[in-house]
N, C-alpha and C positions, 0 to 999 in steps of 0.2 A: 412525587414519584420516587419509588425505591431505587437505591443504587444497585447496579448489576454487580453480582459477585464475580470476582476474577477466578479463573481456573488456576490450579497450581503451576502449570507450565506456561501460563500467559505472562509475558514480560511486563514489568511495571514501567510506565512512562510518566515523566515529569514535564508538564506543559508550562510555557511562558505565555499566558494569555495577554499579559500587558503589552507584549511586543506586537501582537496582531491589532491591538487597540491603538497603539502609538505610531505604527508604520504601515504603509502600503507595501506589502511583501510582493516583490516582482519575480524573484527567483529563489530556489532553495537548493541546498547541497547537503548530502550526508557525509559527515567526516568522523574519524575516530578521535579519541581523546586520550592523552597519556595521563594515567592516574597511578597513585601508589595504593597499596593494599587496603589501608584503613579508609581511604576515600571511596573505594569500591564498596566496601561493607556499609559505609555510611549512606551512600546513594541507594543501595538496595533497601535500606531502612526508610528511605524517603526523606532524609535529613539534608535537603539541598534547596537552594533558592536561585532561580535563573533570572529573576525579574530585573536585577541591577546589572546584569552581564552585558558585555559587548565584545566584539572580535576585532583585533588589529591585524591588518594584512601587511606583511613585510615583503618587499620585492627582491631585495638582494641580501642574503640568499632567500629564495622563496619559502615563506613560513607563515603559519597562522597561529595567533596567540589569543587565548581566551582570558579576559580580565573581568574582575568584579563579581564572579559568582561565589556564593558562600556554601561550602560543603562543611557541615558541622562535624564536630569530633565524634569518633566512634568510641563509646564508653568502655567496652570490654578490652580495648587495646592497651590500656594502661598509659605509662609515660611516653611510649614511642608513637606519639600522635603526629599527624600532618598539620600544617598551618591551614586555618579555615579559609582565608581569602588569599590566594596566591595566583600567579600567572601560570596557566597550563597550556601546553603545546597541543595543537590540533593536527591531526594527520590527514593529509590529502595529497593527491597527485600534483606534480609541479605545474602542469598545464591548467588545472583547476584553480590553483592559487593565483597564477598569473591572470587568469580570466577575471577572478574576483578583484584583483588589484586594479585592473582597467576599469571595472564597474564602479569601484569606490572613489576613483579620482574625479568622477562626475560630481557636480555640486548637489549636496543634499542627500547623497547616498551613504548608507551605513550597513554594516553587517551585524546582525543580532542573533543570539541563540533562540531557537523556537521550541525545541523538544529534546529531552535527553531520555534515552531508552537503552535496553540491552538487546543485542542481536547476536545469536549464536555464542553467548557468553562474553561478548565484547561490548563495552560502553560506546554508544554512538550518539552523536549530537547532530541534530538537524539545524543548520544555520540558514538564515535568509538574508538576501540583499533587499533592503527596503528604503523607501523615501519617507521622511517624517511627515506625519499628518499635522495639520493646523487645528486649532480649537474648533473652527467651523466645520471642518471635515469630520471630526470626531462626533460632533452633534448630529450631523447629517447621517452618519453611519448608524448611530443609535436610533434615530427616527425611522430609518429604513428597516432596521431589525425589528423594532416594535410593530411597525405596520405589517410586516411579513408575518409576525407572530399572531397578530389579530386576524389576519386573513386565514391563516391555518386553523385557528380556533373556530372561526365561523364555518369553515368548510367541514371540520370534524363534527360539529354539532348538527350540521345539515345531513350528514350521512347517517 
């Protein structure tokens, strides 16, 4: 199947498919992200990896920090580059941060980045509160997905 071409005004999104595979996502939240200029240009070029990233919630003072994502260097920027892997602050309301902090204190809960995109010129990050899946859960999810795909194929042939 051919890829759909994006329209010029359509924002580019970077997905973290590994997060949906490794975690049961129970709740999501859209937050802003503090970036420097070369990071924004690099993200627009698609030079970013969210797969290794995770979010730390700090209660006092309420803050969210994004760790472990890799935003590659922007070539034309020259010597004034940003560091590729650094801690970045996330922007959210105080009550949302405190709500996340209460959720994360439960055993097995973590906050992971799901999707990065631009909205009205601002970089937004969709984060999710999830519970880790075990190996058996992952296998079961794969089996369900394949059986659903087989049923859809059979139904499309029948039509």
